[in-house]
MARLUM-212732 format. One record per residue (C-alpha): residue in one letter; x, y, z. Coordinates in steps of 0.2 Angstrom, whole numbers. Layout:
! MARLUM-212732
> code / x / y / z
> A / X / Y / Z
...
This chain:
! MARLUM-212732
> code / x / y / z
> M / 0 / 0 / 0
> S / 14 / 12 / 3
> L / 20 / 11 / -15
> L / 3 / 17 / -21
> R / 3 / 31 / -9
> R / 20 / 36 / -15
> F / 14 / 37 / -33
> S / -2 / 46 / -29
> R / 8 / 60 / -21
> A / 23 / 61 / -33
> E / 22 / 76 / -44
> S / 37 / 73 / -55
> G / 32 / 72 / -73
> Q / 14 / 79 / -70
> A / 18 / 94 / -81
> L / 24 / 83 / -95
> I / 8 / 73 / -94
> E / -3 / 88 / -94
> A / 6 / 95 / -109
> A / 4 / 79 / -118
> I / -15 / 80 / -115
> V / -17 / 98 / -120
> A / -5 / 99 / -135
> P / -15 / 91 / -148
> A / -30 / 102 / -144
> L / -19 / 117 / -145
> V / -12 / 112 / -162
> L / -29 / 109 / -169
> L / -35 / 126 / -163
> I / -20 / 134 / -171
> V / -21 / 125 / -188
> G / -40 / 129 / -188
> T / -37 / 147 / -185
> I / -24 / 147 / -199
> D / -37 / 139 / -211
> L / -50 / 151 / -206
> G / -39 / 165 / -211
> R / -34 / 157 / -227
> F / -52 / 154 / -231
> A / -56 / 172 / -228
> E / -43 / 178 / -239
> F / -48 / 165 / -253
> D / -66 / 171 / -252
> T / -61 / 189 / -252
> K / -51 / 186 / -268
> L / -65 / 177 / -276
> A / -77 / 191 / -273
> A / -64 / 204 / -279
> S / -61 / 194 / -295
> A / -79 / 193 / -299
> R / -81 / 212 / -296
> A / -66 / 216 / -307
> G / -73 / 206 / -321
> A / -90 / 214 / -320
> Q / -82 / 232 / -318
> F / -73 / 229 / -334
> G / -89 / 224 / -344
> A / -99 / 238 / -336
> Q / -88 / 252 / -343
> S / -95 / 252 / -360
> L / -106 / 244 / -373
> V / -91 / 237 / -382
> N / -84 / 230 / -366
> A / -101 / 222 / -361
> A / -100 / 212 / -377
> N / -82 / 206 / -374
> T / -85 / 191 / -362
> T / -67 / 185 / -365
> G / -61 / 202 / -358
> M / -72 / 201 / -343
> Q / -66 / 183 / -339
> T / -48 / 189 / -342
> A / -50 / 204 / -330
> A / -57 / 192 / -317
> T / -44 / 180 / -318
> N / -30 / 193 / -318
> E / -37 / 200 / -302
> A / -36 / 183 / -294
> S / -17 / 184 / -298
> G / -14 / 165 / -301
> A / -25 / 158 / -288
> G / -32 / 145 / -300
> F / -49 / 153 / -302
> S / -61 / 150 / -317
> A / -72 / 164 / -323
> T / -88 / 164 / -334
> A / -96 / 180 / -341
> T / -112 / 184 / -348
> N / -123 / 199 / -353
> Y / -141 / 201 / -354
> C / -155 / 214 / -355
> Q / -171 / 218 / -345
> C / -185 / 230 / -346
> P / -186 / 243 / -332
> G / -197 / 236 / -318
> S / -196 / 218 / -324
> S / -185 / 204 / -318
> S / -186 / 193 / -334
> T / -173 / 194 / -347
> V / -177 / 200 / -365
> T / -167 / 200 / -381
> C / -155 / 214 / -382
> T / -162 / 221 / -398
> A / -169 / 239 / -401
> G / -188 / 239 / -397
> A / -187 / 224 / -385
> C / -195 / 234 / -371
> A / -211 / 243 / -377
> G / -211 / 261 / -373
> S / -195 / 261 / -364
> H / -176 / 258 / -366
> R / -169 / 241 / -361
> L / -156 / 239 / -347
> L / -140 / 230 / -351
> Y / -132 / 220 / -337
> V / -115 / 210 / -336
> S / -113 / 195 / -325
> V / -97 / 187 / -320
> T / -96 / 172 / -310
> V / -79 / 166 / -303
> S / -76 / 149 / -294
> G / -62 / 141 / -286
> T / -57 / 126 / -275
> F / -52 / 129 / -257
> K / -39 / 117 / -250
> P / -38 / 117 / -231
> I / -22 / 112 / -223
> F / -31 / 99 / -212
> K / -45 / 89 / -218
> Y / -58 / 92 / -204
> F / -74 / 82 / -206
> S / -78 / 80 / -224
> G / -60 / 76 / -229
> E / -63 / 85 / -246
> N / -58 / 102 / -254
> S / -73 / 113 / -256
> T / -78 / 123 / -272
> H / -85 / 141 / -269
> S / -91 / 154 / -281
> H / -95 / 172 / -281
> T / -106 / 182 / -294
> A / -105 / 200 / -298
> V / -119 / 209 / -308
> L / -118 / 227 / -314
> E / -128 / 238 / -325
> V / -119 / 244 / -341
> G / -119 / 263 / -343
> Q / -127 / 268 / -359
């Protein structure tokens, strides 16, 4: 019985055992915080890229027709982050949410509104595969009215 009492009162090595228990949780917390910051940067870059492509297209009627230019502006803003961009343009009549053909007279009694839409998507790759174990694909869309 004296041997058991001696071990229960011994404190040598206690700090090492506590550190061994707490260290994995601290590492997971640090890696999670880093991944959260990386995702915030990724998402911000994704939104900024979509906005840059739409801003290029909204500058003029000529740029609105240049979908390749809008896609290039969006991917250049991403600066090599592996994003892909798609760009479209469409017309609507004032006060309506449905699209119409972009021809003269498409909106009876009023002018048509021309819009450009750029969608940028990319895949986020976390440092640590948390629950799903997969990379996740995200996208942002920016829509702007073209000044006429």
